[in-house]
C-alpha positions in Angstrom: -116.6 -204.4 -129.0 -117.4 -200.4 -131.0 -117.4 -200.4 -134.1 -114.3 -198.9 -136.3 -116.8 -196.9 -138.3 -119.7 -194.5 -137.5 -122.1 -193.7 -141.0 -122.6 -189.6 -141.5 -125.4 -188.3 -143.6 -123.4 -190.3 -146.5 -123.4 -194.4 -145.8 -122.0 -195.7 -149.0 -122.0 -199.3 -149.9 -118.5 -201.5 -149.5 -117.0 -204.3 -150.8 -118.6 -207.1 -148.3 -115.1 -208.7 -148.7 -114.0 -205.3 -146.7 -115.6 -206.5 -143.3 -115.0 -210.5 -143.9 -118.5 -211.0 -145.7 -119.0 -213.4 -148.6 -120.0 -211.0 -151.1 -121.7 -214.6 -153.1 -123.2 -216.2 -150.3 -124.7 -212.3 -150.1 -125.8 -212.0 -153.1 -127.9 -215.4 -153.0 -130.5 -213.0 -150.5 -132.1 -211.4 -152.5 -134.0 -214.5 -154.7 -134.0 -216.4 -151.4 -136.3 -213.1 -150.1 -138.5 -212.7 -153.3 -139.8 -216.7 -153.0 -139.7 -217.1 -149.3 -140.2 -214.1 -147.8 -142.0 -211.9 -150.2 -143.3 -209.7 -148.2 -140.0 -208.0 -147.0 -140.0 -204.4 -148.1 -136.3 -203.3 -147.3 -132.6 -205.1 -145.8 -129.9 -203.3 -144.4 -127.0 -205.8 -143.3 -124.2 -203.6 -141.7 -120.5 -204.8 -140.1 -118.5 -203.0 -138.4 -120.5 -200.6 -138.8 -120.1 -200.5 -142.9 -122.9 -201.3 -145.4 -122.2 -204.1 -146.1 -125.7 -205.4 -147.5 -128.9 -203.0 -149.0 -132.0 -204.8 -151.2 -135.1 -203.2 -151.4 -138.3 -205.1 -153.2 -142.2 -204.2 -153.8 -141.4 -200.7 -155.4 -139.7 -199.7 -151.7 -136.7 -197.7 -151.9 -133.5 -196.5 -149.5 -136.4 -193.2 -149.0 -139.6 -194.7 -147.9 -140.1 -195.1 -144.7 -141.9 -198.5 -143.3 -144.5 -198.8 -139.9 -141.8 -200.8 -138.0 -145.4 -202.0 -135.4 -143.6 -203.1 -132.1 -139.9 -202.2 -133.2 -141.0 -199.1 -131.4 -141.4 -200.9 -127.9 -137.4 -200.8 -128.1 -137.2 -196.8 -129.1 -139.7 -195.9 -126.4 -136.9 -198.8 -123.6 -133.9 -195.6 -125.5 -135.7 -193.2 -124.4 -136.6 -194.2 -121.0 -133.2 -195.5 -120.2 -132.1 -191.4 -121.7 -134.8 -190.3 -119.6 -133.4 -191.5 -116.3 -129.6 -190.5 -117.5 -130.8 -186.9 -117.3 -133.0 -187.0 -113.8 -136.2 -186.7 -115.9 -137.1 -190.2 -113.8 -135.3 -191.5 -110.5 -134.6 -194.8 -111.5 -136.4 -198.1 -113.0 -138.0 -198.7 -109.4 -139.7 -195.8 -109.2 -143.8 -197.0 -109.0 -146.3 -196.0 -112.0 -148.5 -194.2 -110.1 -146.2 -191.6 -108.6 -145.8 -190.2 -112.6 -150.1 -189.9 -112.4 -151.1 -188.4 -108.9 -154.8 -187.5 -109.7 -155.4 -190.9 -110.4 -156.4 -192.6 -107.3 -157.2 -196.3 -107.2 -159.3 -198.4 -104.6 -158.8 -198.6 -101.3 -158.3 -202.4 -102.1 -155.9 -202.4 -104.6 -152.9 -202.5 -103.2 -150.6 -204.6 -106.2 -151.4 -201.6 -108.6 -149.6 -199.3 -106.1 -146.7 -201.8 -106.0 -146.5 -201.6 -110.0 -142.6 -200.2 -111.1 -141.5 -198.7 -114.3 -138.9 -202.4 -114.5 -142.7 -204.3 -114.2 -143.7 -202.2 -117.5 -140.4 -202.8 -119.6 -140.2 -206.2 -118.4 -143.8 -206.7 -119.4 -143.9 -208.3 -116.0 -147.2 -205.8 -114.7 -150.2 -207.8 -114.1 -153.7 -207.3 -116.4 -157.0 -208.9 -116.4 -156.4 -211.1 -119.7 -154.9 -214.0 -121.0 -150.8 -214.0 -122.6 -150.9 -212.2 -126.1 -155.0 -211.9 -125.8 -154.7 -208.3 -125.3 -157.5 -207.0 -126.5 -155.6 -203.5 -127.8 -159.2 -203.0 -129.8 -160.3 -202.2 -126.6 -157.5 -199.7 -125.8 -157.8 -197.6 -129.1 -162.1 -196.7 -128.7 -161.1 -195.4 -125.3 -161.0 -191.4 -125.6 -158.2 -191.3 -122.8 -155.8 -194.6 -123.3 -153.7 -193.4 -120.6 -157.1 -193.7 -117.6 -157.7 -196.9 -119.3 -154.9 -198.6 -119.2 -153.6 -197.6 -115.5 -157.5 -199.1 -114.7 -156.8 -202.4 -115.6 -153.4 -202.2 -114.3 -152.7 -204.5 -111.6 -155.4 -206.5 -112.3 -155.4 -210.7 -112.5 -152.3 -212.4 -111.8 -149.5 -211.8 -109.7 -146.4 -209.5 -110.4 -143.4 -210.6 -111.4 -145.6 -213.2 -114.0 -144.0 -212.6 -117.8 -147.2 -211.0 -119.8 -146.9 -209.1 -123.2 -148.9 -205.6 -123.4 -148.6 -203.0 -125.6 -150.8 -201.3 -122.9 -148.1 -201.0 -121.1 -145.6 -199.7 -123.4 -148.6 -196.6 -124.1 -148.2 -195.8 -120.0 -144.7 -195.5 -120.6 -144.7 -192.9 -123.3 -147.4 -191.3 -121.0 -144.4 -191.1 -118.6 -142.2 -189.8 -120.1 -144.2 -187.2 -121.3 -145.1 -186.3 -117.8 -141.5 -186.1 -116.7 -139.8 -184.8 -119.4 -142.5 -182.4 -120.5 -141.9 -183.5 -124.2 -144.0 -186.1 -126.4 -141.6 -189.9 -127.0 -141.5 -188.2 -130.6 -140.6 -185.1 -129.9 -137.8 -186.1 -127.1 -136.9 -188.9 -129.6 -135.7 -186.2 -132.2 -133.9 -184.3 -129.9 -132.0 -186.9 -127.8 -132.2 -190.0 -130.2 -133.1 -189.5 -133.6 -131.1 -186.2 -134.5 -127.3 -187.3 -132.4 -127.2 -190.3 -134.2 -127.9 -189.0 -137.9 -131.7 -190.3 -138.1 -134.1 -188.0 -139.7 -136.4 -186.6 -137.4 -140.2 -187.6 -137.1 -142.4 -184.8 -137.9 -145.9 -184.0 -136.1 -148.6 -185.2 -137.9 -152.7 -184.9 -137.0 -154.0 -187.4 -136.6 -157.2 -187.3 -139.2 -159.4 -190.4 -136.9 -158.6 -192.9 -134.8 -159.7 -195.9 -137.1 -157.6 -199.0 -137.9 -155.9 -197.5 -141.5 -154.8 -194.6 -139.1 -153.1 -196.1 -136.3 -152.2 -199.4 -137.5 -152.5 -199.4 -141.5 -151.7 -197.9 -144.6 -152.6 -194.1 -143.1 -149.8 -194.2 -140.8 -147.5 -191.4 -140.6 -144.5 -189.5 -139.0 -145.1 -191.4 -135.6 -149.0 -192.4 -134.4 -150.6 -190.5 -131.1 -153.0 -191.1 -128.9 -156.6 -189.1 -128.6 -154.6 -186.8 -125.8 -151.5 -186.6 -128.6 -149.2 -188.8 -126.4 -147.3 -190.9 -128.4 -147.8 -194.4 -128.7 -145.5 -196.5 -127.2 -145.8 -200.0 -127.9 -146.2 -199.0 -132.1 -146.8 -196.4 -134.6 -144.0 -195.6 -135.4 -142.0 -195.4 -138.8 -138.7 -195.3 -139.3 -136.2 -196.0 -143.0 -134.5 -198.9 -142.9 -131.4 -197.6 -142.7 -132.2 -195.4 -139.6 -133.0 -198.8 -138.1 -129.6 -199.8 -138.9 -128.1 -197.1 -137.5 -130.5 -197.5 -134.5 -128.8 -201.2 -133.6 -125.6 -200.0 -134.8 -125.9 -198.0 -131.7 -127.0 -200.1 -129.6 -124.0 -201.9 -130.9 -121.6 -199.6 -129.6 -122.2 -199.6 -126.0 -124.9 -196.4 -126.4 -121.6 -194.2 -127.8 -121.9 -192.2 -131.0 -118.8 -191.1 -132.2 -117.8 -189.2 -129.1 -121.5 -188.1 -128.0 -122.6 -190.6 -125.3 -126.5 -191.2 -126.4 -127.5 -194.1 -124.4 -125.3 -195.4 -121.4 -123.4 -198.5 -121.6 -125.1 -199.9 -118.4 -128.3 -199.2 -119.6 -127.9 -201.3 -122.4 -126.1 -204.1 -120.8 -129.2 -204.0 -118.4 -131.8 -203.2 -121.3 -130.2 -207.0 -123.2 -129.1 -209.3 -119.8 -130.7 -212.7 -120.4 -133.4 -213.7 -118.2 -135.7 -217.3 -118.0 -138.5 -215.1 -120.2 -135.9 -214.3 -123.1 -137.0 -210.2 -122.6 -135.3 -207.1 -121.3 -136.7 -203.9 -121.5 -138.7 -204.0 -124.2 -136.4 -206.1 -126.0 -136.8 -209.9 -127.1 -133.1 -211.6 -126.6 -131.9 -214.9 -127.9 -128.8 -217.6 -127.3 -128.5 -220.5 -129.6 -125.1 -222.5 -130.4 -122.8 -219.8 -128.9 -124.9 -217.1 -130.6 -126.0 -214.4 -128.3 -128.7 -212.0 -130.4 -131.5 -208.8 -129.0 -133.8 -207.5 -131.4 -136.5 -205.6 -131.6 -139.2 -207.0 -133.1 -142.6 -206.3 -134.7 -145.3 -207.6 -136.5 -144.9 -209.1 -139.8 -141.4 -208.9 -139.5 -139.9 -205.9 -138.9 -136.9 -206.6 -137.4 -133.4 -204.9 -136.1 -131.6 -207.7 -134.8 -127.8 -207.1 -133.1 -125.5 -209.6 -132.6 -123.3 -208.5 -131.1 -120.0 -210.9 -131.1 -119.8 -210.8 -134.9 -120.7 -206.6 -134.9 -123.3 -207.2 -136.5 -126.6 -205.3 -137.5 -129.8 -206.7 -139.7 -132.3 -204.3 -140.3 -135.3 -205.4 -142.0 -138.7 -203.4 -142.9 -141.5 -205.1 -144.5 -145.8 -204.8 -145.0 -147.7 -207.0 -143.4 -148.8 -210.3 -143.8 -150.5 -212.8 -141.4 -147.5 -215.7 -140.5 -144.7 -213.7 -142.6 -141.9 -216.7 -141.9 -139.5 -216.0 -139.0 -136.9 -214.0 -139.6 -134.6 -215.5 -137.6 -134.1 -218.1 -139.7 -133.3 -216.1 -142.5 -130.7 -214.6 -140.6 -129.1 -217.6 -139.0 -129.0 -219.4 -142.0 -128.0 -217.3 -144.3 -126.3 -214.4 -143.3 -124.3 -215.2 -140.3 -123.0 -218.0 -142.6 -121.3 -215.1 -145.5 -119.3 -214.3 -142.0 -115.8 -215.8 -143.4 -114.2 -214.5 -139.7 
């Protein structure tokens, strides 16, 4: 389904009834968010391309950017697809080490030589840590994040088993820079953000590599490593409306107006259901006949796309431990407002 409306610079709100949504039920979101989802700073609901609902909390507004944490990974996935379509990268089966000819693994490290871009995109490359126990602090203390990641890549376990890795996503960002000659931030501004009306991300120098600079209150623009590589797994700051624009681009099969931004084949490949419920840096869900793919970041930052309903829900959040599951909010409160 192609939405019959795409926002320009302006994106005025409309009467939800216009897109067959129940305005009264949507109004019930605000008190619920304040009581049960108190770390939500902004929420944007888009149907058929139209802005059906938008609210901000905790003294945030539409002009404020938010660190969207691992939502960054899904943006990076789009950039890899764009780079492949443009011929900068051959395909997802290209070997990771092709991009780092100066890195020579030991003779007995055969597994490292077999890892491809697809393995990084699907989180099926081996690493020497247990799933969901990645020592991200170790990465952040390194003078060279890429070499550190290449060193641990392929260690322990077998290729093909799911193991979530933010370091692997950072390696994809380095591959993007090696192949295009531009940082992920620069490439995104040129090939993704600007063409669909998102605000371009400015370049900010890193003052240090402390927690606040990398993850906390000092995060600005798009975080980068000590060698200037945009962080692949987190560190991007976005406006909630721009989060929604990105989701809408995917619902529109990668086309914005008449302009192809991402190939439809890439989007389909990226969001195809599999046993791990994880595509190319997108989380996949199928429940009660409803299929959704989502960019999900720590603290409850989410871009949820539901093609069957032509619906995008973008939620920006501030960090808190164990926030309430956003899917429950989307499923029980937002999907129930759709009349037809």
